[in-house]
N, C-alpha and C positions, 0 to 999 in steps of 0.2 A: 237287665243292664250289663251283664258280662258280655253277652253277645254284642250288644251296642259299643261297648269298650273295645272289644276285640277287633270289631270292623274298622273303628277309628285308628287303632294301633297299625293294622294292616295297611290301610290307606296311607298313614304317615310314613311308614318304611318305604312304600312304593315311591312316594313323593320325594323322599331323601335320595333314593337311588337315581331318580330321574334328575335331580339337582346336580348330583355328583357326575352323572354321565355327560349331562350337557356342559357343565364346567369344564370337564376333561377334554371334550371334543373342541370346545371353544378356545381353550389354551393352546391346543396344538394346530390351531388354524391362524392364530394371531401372528402376523408378520414381525420378524426381528430374531434376534439371537440373545437369549437371557444369560448365557454362559459368559459370552465374550464382553457384552457391554460396551461395544466400540473400541475394544482393546485388541491389539495384534498379539497372538500367543502362537506358540509352536504347534504343530500337528500332535506331538506326544502330550503336551499339556492338555490340549483339548480332549484327546481320548481318555486321559485320566480323569478329567472332569466329568466327561459323559458316563464312565463307568462309576464314578462316587455318586452321581445322582440317578443312576439307572437309565440314562437316556441312550445307552448303547443297545438296549434291548428292543424288540419289535413294539410298535405302538400297542398292539393287542395285549401283549405280555405286560407292559407298563400299565394298562388299563385294569387288568385283573390283580396286580400287585397294589394298585392304588385302592380298588374296592376291598381287597383282603386287609390292608392296613387300617381301613376306616372302621373295621368291625369292632364292637365293644368287646371287653370292658376296658381295653387299652388301645384307643386309636393312635395311630402315629401317621402325621402328615409330612414326616420327612424333615429335611434341612433347608433353610433358606438359601437361595441363590446369591443374595447380596449381603447377608449379615453373617459374618464368619462364624462357622461352628455354632449357630444358634438354631435350635429346632423350632418349627412352626408351633408345636404344642407349648413351648415356652413362652412364645409371643402371645398366644392366647391366653395362657394362664397369668401372665404378668399384667396385660393390659385390658382384658375383658371386664375385670371388677371395676375399673375406672369408668368404662362405658356403661356398665350396669348401674353404678351409682348415679351417674348423670341421667340415666334413663328413668330410674325409680323417681327421682325428684321431678322430672319432666312429666311423667305420667301422673303423678299425685297432682300436679299443678294443672294439667290438662283435665283430669277427670272431675276434680272439684269445680273448677270453672265451668267446664262443659255442662254439668249436671245442673249447677245453679243457674247459669245464663239461660240454658235451654228451659228450665222450669219457668224462669222469670219472663221470658219472651211469650211462653204460652199463656201466662196468666194475664199478661198486658198486650194480648194479641192485637195488631193493628194500631197500636198506639204509640207513643213516642219512644218509651224504652225498648219495645219490640223493634221499631224501625232503626235505632241507633245500633242496637246490639246485632242485629242482622247486617247492617253495612259493615260493621267491624268483623263480623264473621266472613263475610265475602272477601274482605282484604286478608284475613288470616289464611284463607284457602288458596287465594290467588298469588300472594307475594311469596317468592321463594325464600327459603330459610337464610340463604347468605345475605339476603337484603336486610333482614330483620337483625342478623348477627352484626353487620356493619352499623346499622342504626343503633342497636343497643350498645356497641362500643363507644359510638359518638356521644350517646346519652350519659354514659358513665364518665367519660371525659369531662363533660360539662359539670356533671354533679361533683366530681372530685375537685375539680378547679373552684367550684362555688364554695365549698366548705374548706378548702385550703389543704386538704390531705387526701390520701388515697382511702376513702370510705369503702368503696367496693373495687377490687382490682379489675382491670381491664382484661387482663388475660393471665393464663397460668393455672396452676391446679395446686390444691394442698389444703386449703380451709374452706368452711362453709360459705364465706363470701365469694370465694372464686366460682362456687357452683351456682349462685343465684341467677345471674343473667343468662349464662349457657342453657340451664334447664328451663328457664322460661321461653327463650327463644327456640329451644327444641320442642317444647310442648305446645307452642301456639297453634300450629297447623292442627295438631289432634284435638286440641280444645275447640277449634272452630268446627271441625267435623262432628264431634260430640254434642256440641251445642245445637247444631241443625238437626241432628238424629233425635236428641232429647226434646226439642221443640215439637217435631212431627209426631212423635210417640205420645207426649203429653196431651196434643190436640185430640189424638185419636181416642185416649183414655177419658178426656173430660166428658165426651158425649155419650159414654157408655151408661147402660140402664142402672148398673150397680152404683155409680156415681149419683145419679138422680135419686135412687132409693136412699142412699146415705143422706142425702140433703133432706129428703122428706122426712126422715126420721129425727132431724134435728140435730145431727152431729155437727160439731164445730168445723168451721173451714179448714183450721190447722190440722185437725185430726183427719178429715177427709184427705188433705193434701199428703200427709206423711203416710197414713195407713192404707189409702186406696190409690190415689193418683200416681204418687212418686214411686211406690213400691211395683206397681204394675208397669209404668211407663219406662222404668230403668232396665227391664229385661233385654230390649234390643241393643241397649248401650253395652250391656255385659256381653253380648254376642261379638261384638266387633272389638271388645277391649283387649282380648288375648292378642290377635294380630297387631294391634295398635301398641301393646306393650312391647312385643317383640321388634316391631318397627323402630320404635324409638329408643329401646335399649341398645339395638345394634346399628341403627341407621343414622346416627349423628355424624356422619363423615365430614361433611362441610363445617358443621358447628365445632366440632373438635379441632379442625384445621385452623379456622378463623381465630378461635379462643386459645389456641396452643396447649390443648388438653391432651396428655400422653394416652389416649385411649386406642382401642383396637381399630376403629375406624379410620384413624389417622394413618396407622401402619398399613391398612388396606390401600388406601389412596397412594402412599408411597410405593407399595408393591406394584400397583398398576402402572404407575410411571416408570418404574424400573424393570418391568417384565419379570418380576419375581414369582414365577409360576407356582412354586410350592406354597407360598403364602397366600397367594390369590386363590388357589384351589382349597386350601385348608380352611381359610376364613370364610369362603363362600359356603362350603359345605357346613361348617359350624354355624354360621348365621341362618342357613336354611333349615337345618336340623332344630335350631332353637325356635324357629318361627313355627314349624310343625308341631313341635311340642306344646307351645302355648295354645295353639289352635285346639289340639287334642284335649289339653286340660279344660279349656273354655267349654268345649262340646261336652265333655263329661259333667262339668258343673251345671251346665244348662240343662242336661238331661235330668239331674236331680231337681233342679228348680221347676222345669216344666215337663211333666211326665209324657205330654204328648209328643215331645221330640223322640222318646224311646219307642213309642208305639209306630211312629212313622218309619 
């Protein structure tokens, strides 16, 4: 197990290095001038800005400085180009917890719904509940999140008008009511994916010999479902859960923007619009490292759950 874990850690480090390198190269190929921001300044001021942000050095030197500053235990992504005297580390530290809280609620909603609906469609295969749920699953996968976000806000407006007061806020952040609709919208796509995966896995498990043996022994359908079917069918769901957790926790850019949530995704979108290179590179590397970490954790947990993974 130690060798298996070390292999995953080494692969994760290489992946983070590749993400950082690709991001650095991409940022230096993007047209535009992040320092000037369409403002006319004197050559002396420009030289001072380049010296302050380290842009006066050769590109290769900037790259190695960027890699060195990334190293733990105290990574430093530098200062923002557009937010005066504010470090990228501070932006991540202040706003990632908001995105994480939204992501945790979304993944709880998606996992509960995905396992429940997936198992239900497998039990009622090719019958009305299966047809209705799979139709909704296709919608959940096909429709972009910003469409669901707009429809969700419209629904909240209708509900609030019907009851005569703001039962659930349409936008903003601060209370649990503010989190309900954004977390549901953010988790819909993942819930649809997990539902399809759970359905396929359940259908495979239902026809296994040990299920037939359990029925022949006279075990109750409830015990067979929870002890044998659900327990074995959920393993593929656990496999994809790590990347999905990271994707939801860090990937709610559009949802945060639509609902006015002060999460990290919102600042990433603003950084792209303003060509804030340091914020883009810092948040991209942070997101990538977080995703890799979640994949490694799931791989290790899966190795404990299924010993065949370690042997392979």
